[in-house]
C-alpha positions, 0 to 999 in steps of 0.5 A: 753161690751167686744169685745168678748161678742159682738161677742156672741150677734151678733151671737145670734141676727143673728141667731134668726132673720135669717128670717126677713129683715131689718129694724127691731127692736129687745129687748134681754129679758135677758138684758131687765129683768136683767136691770129691776131687777137691777134698782129695787135693786138701788131703795132699796125698793122705788117703781119705775114708769114705763116712758112710754116715754121710753118704747112705747110698752105695752107689755114690759111696762107690762113686767117691772111692773111684775118685783117686785120693780116696780109699776104704770106708768108715762105717757107723754100725757093724751090721752095715760094715758087714753088709758093705763087705758081703755086697763086695763094695769094699774090704776095707772098713773101719767101724767109727763107734763101739758096738753092742750088737751081739748078733752082728759081733757072732756073725763077724767072729765066725767069719775070717774074711769078715774079721779081716776086712772090718775093724772095731773101735774101742776105748777100753776093755769093756768092749773086748770083754762083750766080744769075749762074751759073744765068742771065746778067744780061741774059738773065733777069728782074730778080731782087729781093733782101733783105739778111740783117742778123745779129741776134744779140747780141755783147757783149764779143766774145760771140755771143748768138744763132743764126748766119746772116748775116756782116753784122753792122754797119751799115758791112758792110751799106752796103758789101754793099748797094753791091756789090748795087746795082752788079750787073746784073739784081739789085734790092735791095728790103729788109732782114731781122734775125731776133732768135732770142735774143728771138723764139725763147726763152722768158723764163719757162722753168717752174721756172727762175726765175734762169735767166729773169731771166738771159734778160730781162736779155740780151734787154733788152740785145739789144733795145736793140743791135738798136734802134741796129744796125736804124736805122744799117743802114737808113740805110746801105743807103738810100745804095744803094737804095730799100728797101721793106721791113724785116722783123724779129722773130718770134712772141715778139718782135712787140710789141717788134719793131713798136714799132722804127720801122725795121721795116716788117713783122713775121714770125710763125707758130708763134703761130698753132698755139700749140706747147709751147715757147711756155708759157715765154714771159712777155709773151704765150702763144698759146692752144694750137691744134694737137694730135695724138691717140695710142691707148692700146694697153696698161697695162704696170703701175700708174701706166703707160699706153703709146700707139702712136707719139709720137716726133715730135721737134722741131729744134734743140738735143737737149734734153727741150724738144724732146719732145712734151707730153701735154696731155690729159687733164691729169696725164700726162707722159713717162717719163724713161728712155725719152721719146717713141719712134717706135713706142710712148711709155710715159706716168705720172701720175695721169690714167693711172688713167682711161685704157683700152686704146683711149682717146685721149691728146692731145699738143702739139708742142714746135714748130709746122709740123714737127706736119705732116711727120708727117701728111697731113691737119689736121682743122679743129675748130669747137666739137665738130665737125670742119667741114673736113678740109685737106691738109698740105704732105705730104698734097699730096706736097710735102716742101721739106725 
C-alpha cells in the first residue's frame, strides 16, 4: 500500500470513528469483501472453508460465507462448533484439531442434529477411545470423523513444518482408516493435511532476500512431496471409507493447494483481515482490513510519542514479527528496547512530529482473529462511516481458548 493510499485510509478511518474513544477495533468492509472475493478466485472453483479462529466474529464469518465460493466453517474447539451450529449460523463444521472436551463430546453424542453437522478431527484410535468413554457406541449418535494427515516435509530425516498428526505416510493413513472403519459408532468422512510450512510462512520476508530464496526452495520441495502423499493417502483411505472431503491449505497456499486434484476444499481465514504477517508473501498479499486504534497520551522526547496500551502480541514463536505494527500514520515504528507494552507503547519515527496528545495511531495485529480477544466489538467501516457495530466472540461472552 502506497503512502498516499495509507494517508487516505487514515483520513477515512479517523472520520468514521471520530466519536469513539480508543482503544477500539475496526474492519474496513471494502477490503474485507475484496479479500473474500480474491481468495475465492484463487481457489479456482473449489469451495473455501472459513477458519473461524482467524475471524472470531459471527457476523463476519457469515459475511464471508455469503460470498460466492465460500462454504462451511473450520472451527478450533468443539464447544465453539456446537455454539455455531446451535445459533443457526452453519450446519457444516469441520473441527480443526482433536478434542478432549468431555462435556462437549457428551452434548454432541446426545444430539443427532449436532452429530450430523460437526466432523471431529482424529489422528488415531486414542481419540476414538475417548469418545467411547464418554458415550458408548450403540447409545449415541454416529460420530463423523476426519483423519489428520501430517503435512510436514521430512527430507533426509529432517522435520520441516509443525508437529501435528503422527500419520505421515499413506501406509499409516490406510491402517488408521481401517481401524476407524472397524469401530462401531464412527464414520470416517474425510482427510485433512495442513501445510504450515507453505500456507503459514511468508516466502518474501522484508529485507531478507537470501532467506526468502531458501524458503521458496523449501516450499517447492514440500509442495511436490504433498502432491504425492495427499494422492497416495486418499487412495489408501478410500479402501476403507467413502471420503466426502479432503481439506488442505490456508491463506498462504490457496491457489497451489486448490490445484491438487486430491483436494476437494481449501481453508482460509487470515486473508480476510489481512494481518501484518502476510506482508511477507510474494504470490498474494491481502488488503489490510482489520485495525485497532490507540491514543497518544504523551510525548516523552523529540521524535517520540507514547500511546496507551498496545501489547497485543500474536501467538507462536517469540519474535519481533509477533508484535503489532504501527500502520497509520506512515512513518512510525516500535522502540526496540521496549516493544509493544501492556499499558503503554512508545513509538518513534518521522511521523511523531505531527502527532499530539489525543491523536490516534492505527495498528495492525500480526495475526488475524487474535485481535478479537482484546475487544468486545468490531466497528464496520464503509467509506468514511461506521455502518454497523458487531460483537466479537469475546463480546458474546465466549472465550474458547
